[in-house]
C-alpha positions as CSV (number, residue, x, y, z in Angstrom):
1,S,15.8,12.6,-39.2
2,N,13.1,10.7,-41.3
3,L,10.1,12.0,-39.2
4,T,7.5,13.5,-40.7
5,V,5.2,16.7,-39.5
6,K,3.1,14.0,-37.9
7,E,5.3,11.6,-36.2
8,E,7.8,14.7,-35.0
9,S,4.6,15.9,-33.7
10,V,3.5,12.3,-31.9
11,K,7.4,12.8,-30.5
12,R,7.0,16.0,-29.1
13,N,3.7,15.4,-27.2
14,S,4.9,11.6,-25.9
15,V,8.5,13.8,-24.4
16,G,5.6,16.2,-23.4
17,E,3.6,13.6,-21.8
18,L,6.6,11.5,-20.0
19,A,8.1,15.1,-18.5
20,R,4.0,15.8,-17.1
21,K,3.6,12.1,-15.7
22,K,7.2,12.0,-14.0
23,R,6.4,15.6,-12.2
24,E,2.7,14.1,-11.3
25,R,4.3,11.3,-9.6
26,K,6.8,13.5,-8.0
27,K,3.9,15.6,-6.4
28,L,2.9,12.3,-4.2
29,L,5.8,11.1,-3.1
30,C,6.4,10.7,0.9
31,D,7.8,13.3,2.4
32,L,9.7,10.8,5.1
33,C,11.2,7.9,2.5
34,E,10.7,9.5,-1.2
35,K,8.0,6.1,-2.1
36,I,4.9,6.4,-3.6
37,P,2.3,5.8,-0.5
38,H,-0.1,3.6,-2.2
39,T,-2.3,3.7,0.7
40,K,-3.9,6.1,2.8
41,N,-2.1,5.0,5.9
42,H,1.0,4.6,4.3
43,K,2.5,7.3,6.6
44,M,1.8,4.9,10.1
45,A,5.0,3.2,8.8
46,H,6.9,5.7,9.8
47,T,4.8,6.7,12.8
48,G,4.2,3.2,13.8
49,E,0.9,3.9,14.9
50,K,-1.2,0.7,15.2
51,Q,-5.2,1.4,16.0
52,H,-6.4,-2.1,14.8
53,S,-6.2,-4.2,18.0
54,C,-6.7,-7.9,18.2
55,P,-10.4,-8.6,20.3
56,T,-8.9,-11.8,21.9
57,C,-5.1,-10.5,22.8
58,D,-2.9,-7.0,23.4
59,K,-1.4,-7.2,19.5
60,S,-2.2,-4.6,17.4
61,F,-2.3,-3.6,13.9
62,S,-1.3,-0.7,11.3
63,R,-4.0,-2.2,9.2
64,S,-7.3,-4.4,9.4
65,Y,-6.2,-6.9,6.4
66,N,-3.1,-8.1,9.0
67,R,-5.3,-8.1,12.1
68,D,-7.9,-10.0,10.9
69,V,-5.3,-12.5,9.5
70,H,-3.8,-12.9,13.2
71,M,-6.9,-13.3,14.2
72,R,-7.3,-16.9,11.8
73,I,-5.0,-18.1,14.8
74,H,-7.4,-17.3,17.9
75,D,-9.7,-19.9,15.4
76,Q,-8.6,-22.1,14.7
77,T,-6.6,-22.4,18.6
78,E,-10.7,-22.3,19.7
79,T,-11.2,-26.1,17.1
80,V,-8.4,-27.1,18.5
81,H,-9.6,-26.9,21.5
82,L,-13.1,-28.3,21.3
83,S,-12.7,-31.0,19.4
84,D,-10.2,-32.2,22.5
85,M,-13.5,-32.4,24.1
86,Q,-14.6,-34.4,22.1
């Protein structure tokens, strides 16, 4: 090839870096679905565990964010009921 010694070294290091990153990613793979989890509670998607329950109804959620979004339904319902009373 027509690469200089420095360019050859950079290329070799880049290939080595890519291989190292690939090995590191493989360590992170979920053993159930082979996806790389982005959250600590990724495995709850597989177990069905839902530890965040709505205090107003009997629905439960695996993520607190989803429960919080759901609870807006109850807030809207209360607003409608209050406006009906006036």
